[in-house]
C-alpha positions in Angstrom: -11.4 7.0 8.1 -10.3 5.5 4.7 -8.0 7.4 2.5 -6.7 7.0 -1.1 -3.0 6.4 -1.1 -2.6 8.2 -4.5 -3.9 11.4 -2.9 -1.1 11.2 -0.3 1.6 11.2 -2.9 3.3 14.6 -2.8 2.4 15.3 0.9 5.1 17.2 2.7 7.0 15.3 5.4 7.6 17.6 8.4 10.2 16.6 10.9 11.5 18.3 14.1 13.9 20.6 12.2 11.6 21.6 9.4 10.4 20.0 6.1 12.2 16.9 5.1 10.8 16.4 1.7 7.6 14.8 0.2 6.0 11.4 -0.1 7.2 9.7 -3.3 5.9 6.2 -2.8 4.8 3.6 -0.3 6.1 0.1 0.5 3.5 -2.3 1.7 3.5 -5.9 3.0 1.3 -8.0 0.7 0.7 -10.7 3.4 -0.6 -8.4 6.1 -1.8 -5.7 3.6 -0.2 -3.0 5.7 1.9 0.1 4.7 5.4 -0.4 6.2 7.4 2.5 4.9 6.9 5.9 3.1 9.5 6.6 0.5 10.4 10.2 1.0 12.0 12.4 -1.7 14.3 14.7 0.2 15.4 18.2 -0.6 18.9 19.5 -1.3 19.9 19.1 2.3 20.7 15.4 1.9 22.9 13.8 -0.8 20.6 10.8 -0.9 17.5 11.6 -2.9 15.1 9.2 -1.2 14.9 7.6 2.3 12.5 5.1 3.9 10.5 6.2 6.9 8.6 3.6 8.9 4.9 4.3 9.7 5.9 3.8 13.3 7.6 7.2 13.1 4.6 9.1 11.7 2.2 11.4 13.5 -1.3 12.2 12.5 -1.5 13.7 9.0 -2.6 17.3 8.6 -5.0 16.7 5.7 -5.9 20.4 5.2 -2.2 21.4 4.9 -1.1 18.2 3.1 1.6 17.5 5.7 2.7 14.4 7.6 4.7 14.9 10.8 7.5 12.5 11.7 9.2 12.1 15.1 12.7 12.4 13.6 15.4 15.0 13.1 17.5 15.7 10.0 20.6 14.5 11.8 19.0 11.1 12.5 18.0 10.7 8.9 21.4 11.9 7.6 23.2 9.2 9.7 20.7 6.4 9.1 21.6 3.2 7.3 21.9 3.8 3.5 19.2 2.1 1.4 18.7 2.4 -2.3 15.0 2.7 -2.6 15.2 1.9 -6.3 16.3 -1.6 -5.4 14.7 -4.4 -3.4 14.8 -3.9 0.4 16.5 -6.7 2.2 15.4 -7.9 5.7 19.0 -7.2 6.9 18.6 -3.6 5.9 15.2 -3.4 7.7 16.8 -4.9 10.8 19.6 -2.3 10.7 17.0 0.6 10.3 14.9 -0.7 13.1 17.9 -1.0 15.4 19.1 2.6 14.5 15.7 4.3 14.9 14.3 2.0 17.6 11.4 1.0 15.4 9.6 -2.3 16.3 10.3 -5.3 14.1 6.8 -5.7 12.5 7.6 -9.2 11.2 7.7 -10.5 14.8 4.6 -8.6 15.9 1.9 -9.4 13.3 0.4 -12.7 12.2 0.1 -13.6 8.5 -3.4 -12.6 7.4 -3.6 -14.7 4.3 -3.9 -18.5 3.8 -0.5 -20.3 3.9 -1.3 -21.7 0.4 -1.4 -18.2 -1.0 2.0 -17.4 0.6 3.5 -20.5 -0.9 2.2 -19.5 -4.3 4.0 -16.2 -4.0 7.2 -17.7 -2.7 7.3 -20.4 -5.3 7.1 -17.9 -8.1 10.3 -16.2 -9.4 10.8 -13.1 -7.1 13.3 -10.2 -7.1 15.9 -10.4 -4.5 15.1 -8.8 -1.1 12.0 -9.1 1.0 9.6 -10.9 -1.4 6.5 -9.5 0.3 7.5 -5.8 0.4 5.9 -4.1 -2.6 6.0 -0.7 -4.1 2.6 1.0 -4.6 3.9 2.7 -7.8 5.1 -0.7 -9.0 1.8 -2.5 -8.4 -0.3 0.4 -9.8 -1.2 -0.6 -13.3 -1.0 -4.4 -12.7 -3.7 -6.3 -14.6 -6.5 -8.2 -13.0 -7.1 -11.3 -15.2 -10.4 -13.1 -15.3 -11.6 -16.5 -16.8 -12.6 -14.8 -20.1 -10.3 -11.9 -20.3 -8.9 -9.1 -18.2 -11.2 -7.6 -15.6 -9.2 -4.4 -15.5 -6.1 -2.9 -13.9 -5.2 -1.5 -10.5 -5.2 2.3 -10.2 -5.2 3.1 -6.5 -5.3 1.7 -3.0 -7.6 2.6 -0.1 -6.1 2.5 3.4 -7.2 3.0 7.0 -5.5 6.2 8.2 -5.1 5.1 11.8 -3.5 1.7 11.2 -2.1 2.2 7.6 -3.9 -1.1 6.7 -4.9 -1.4 3.0 -8.5 -2.3 2.9 -9.3 -2.1 -0.8 -7.6 -2.1 -4.2 -9.2 0.3 -6.7 -9.6 -1.4 -10.1 -10.6 0.4 -13.3 -12.5 -2.0 -15.6 -11.2 -2.6 -19.1 -12.8 -2.1 -22.5 -15.6 -4.6 -21.7 -17.0 -2.2 -19.2 -15.4 1.2 -19.8 -15.4 4.0 -17.3 -16.2 2.0 -14.2 -14.1 1.8 -11.0 -14.7 -0.8 -8.3 -13.2 -1.7 -4.9 -11.7 -5.1 -4.5 -11.3 -6.1 -0.9 -7.7 -6.9 -0.1 -8.7 -10.3 1.2 -10.1 -11.2 -2.2 -6.5 -11.1 -3.7 -5.2 -14.6 -4.0 -1.8 -13.8 -5.6 0.3 -10.8 -6.5 2.7 -11.7 -9.3 5.8 -9.6 -10.0 6.9 -11.4 -13.2 3.5 -11.4 -14.8 2.5 -8.0 -13.4 -0.9 -9.3 -12.3 -3.2 -9.2 -9.3 -5.2 -12.4 -9.1 -8.6 -12.1 -7.3 -11.6 -14.2 -6.6 -13.8 -11.6 -8.2 -15.7 -12.7 -11.4 -16.7 -10.6 -14.4 -20.4 -10.9 -13.7 -19.7 -9.9 -10.1 -17.8 -6.8 -11.1 -20.4 -5.8 -13.6 -23.1 -5.4 -11.0 -20.7 -4.3 -8.2 -21.4 -0.8 -6.6 -19.3 1.7 -8.6 -16.6 3.6 -6.8 -16.4 7.4 -7.2 -12.9 8.6 -6.3 -14.2 12.1 -5.8 -16.3 10.9 -2.9 -15.0 9.5 0.5 -15.4 5.8 1.2 -18.0 6.3 4.0 -19.8 3.9 6.2 -22.9 3.8 3.9 -20.8 2.8 0.9 -18.9 0.1 2.9 -22.2 -1.4 4.1 -23.3 -1.6 0.4 -20.0 -3.4 -0.4 -20.3 -5.7 2.6 -23.8 -6.7 1.5 -22.7 -7.2 -2.0 -19.6 -9.3 -1.3 -21.4 -11.2 1.5 -18.8 -10.3 4.1 -19.6 -9.8 7.8 -20.0 -6.1 8.7 -17.6 -4.5 11.1 -19.6 -3.9 14.3 -17.3 -1.1 15.5 
């Protein structure tokens, strides 16, 4: 099933010893469009206010109780490598965390899912230090989506597959030219994600967005709605 990532903010993280804290943010890989870490705001039991938890450590969320179980103990988290989640995350820090927790190195397991030219565009642009493809959901929320004749809108949410933590869609709220409309942009339609310009570049056009099926955030992204999107964007349907 597909889930809004915004709705997961604030969910309680429950570990083996009790509640660890709550979900503060997500870090995602903008080449594979996959959530890599949850940023967890801890309670008073830990001097560090925020810690990173890999999706590899997560159990199945309890949607009714707004809880996400993790296969960790407080002692493990207390003694884990220290990372300032307000600063860029370095690959060396990810390696240290993976070694400590026994998490798999995702960068050696998954192929790049976007064209090499797109990756080069991102790498050639000025980037903050650290892993250039690890992005904060809260940072990217609000980024503009420019078009040929003005902004198409701005990003307000992300829709992810709950089993794989793969981001399938970006939710864009259209600007003053089409007020009050939200649409889903397929992740593969994004050609560049720019830190310095705070922009998400997409292949979508204004006339395309105007007649695109509207997205209602109060309703689930079900199969019927996805079929309408597939038909509209001309993408092959998932046969599973």
